[in-house]
C-alpha positions as a printed Julia matrix, in Angstrom:
107×3 Matrix{Float64}:
 123.78  129.76   98.88
 120.57  128.13   97.71
 118.8   126.28  100.57
 117.34  122.92   99.87
 113.65  122.66  100.21
 112.36  119.19  100.36
 108.97  118.12   98.97
 108.55  114.94  100.76
 109.85  113.23  103.93
 109.97  109.5   103.79
 109.83  107.47  107.01
 108.58  104.23  108.32
 105.84  103.45  110.97
 108.5   103.87  113.77
 108.35  107.47  113.26
 104.55  107.88  113.11
 103.72  110.31  115.88
 101.71  113.69  116.05
 105.08  115.61  117.09
 107.17  114.39  114.25
 104.33  115.04  111.67
 103.71  118.66  113.12
 107.32  119.35  112.81
 107.49  118.25  109.14
 104.52  120.16  108.19
 105.0   123.38  109.89
 108.76  123.75  110.09
 109.88  122.4   106.67
 106.26  122.9   104.62
 106.79  119.38  103.28
 104.61  116.28  103.03
 105.2   113.62  105.28
 105.11  110.05  103.73
 104.68  107.86  107.08
 102.38  105.0   107.0
  99.89  105.13  110.06
 100.21  102.89  112.76
  97.23  100.73  113.0
  96.11  102.11  116.35
  96.47  105.78  115.31
  93.17  107.23  116.44
  94.09  110.96  117.34
  96.17  113.93  116.15
  95.26  116.57  113.58
  98.37  115.76  111.26
  98.12  112.01  111.85
  94.49  111.84  110.68
  94.85  114.07  107.76
  97.99  112.44  106.57
  96.06  109.35  105.5
  94.6   111.52  102.68
  97.96  112.77  101.57
  99.93  109.5   101.68
 100.98  108.25   98.31
 102.35  104.7    98.12
 104.2   105.28   94.8
 106.23  108.14   96.41
 106.9   106.07   99.61
 108.05  102.93   97.78
 111.06  105.22   96.94
 112.13  104.85  100.54
 113.77  101.7    99.77
 116.28  103.36   97.27
 117.47  105.75  100.17
 117.81  102.99  102.69
 119.86  100.94  100.31
 122.24  103.88   99.63
 122.54  104.57  103.25
 123.31  100.9   103.99
 125.95  100.66  101.37
 127.69  103.64  102.75
 127.57  102.38  106.19
 129.11   99.0   104.83
 131.85  100.77  102.73
 132.9   103.6   105.19
 131.74  102.36  108.48
 128.52  103.58  110.21
 130.46  105.65  112.66
 130.66  109.39  112.49
 133.73  110.51  114.27
 133.11  114.19  114.46
 132.47  115.98  117.72
 129.99  118.76  116.55
 127.22  118.99  114.3
 128.83  121.06  111.66
 131.93  118.65  111.28
 129.42  115.73  111.36
 127.35  117.04  108.52
 130.59  117.71  106.62
 131.78  114.08  107.26
 128.4   112.75  106.0
 128.45  114.81  102.91
 132.15  113.72  102.28
 130.98  110.17  102.56
 128.21  110.71  100.1
 130.62  112.44   97.58
 133.05  109.43   97.95
 130.35  106.92   97.56
 129.01  108.56   94.3
 132.68  108.53   93.14
 132.97  104.79   94.11
 129.83  104.08   91.96
 131.12  106.02   89.11
 134.28  104.08   89.1
 132.52  100.86   89.22
 130.14  101.64   86.32
 132.65  103.04   84.01
């Protein structure tokens, strides 16, 4: 199977930490789009991220947040599966059902 390789990770200021940025940069080789907290003063990845931050890309985070909100409203925000593999499958199923739901509404 083809493995998905993200180009960007979008997150809000609550996720601004050196550990999270290091993990995103080193493990996924993606660019993190996380605004710096106002008091961010140290950290190699945190200080370099200000030169990579692109507000136009970050503005797309709202689209993702909106879809997640709608999925939670329609299918409940609770994931009932007991292990990670089944949780991922349940989330993907909810995603497919949401896309089907949107298709029926539009057409």
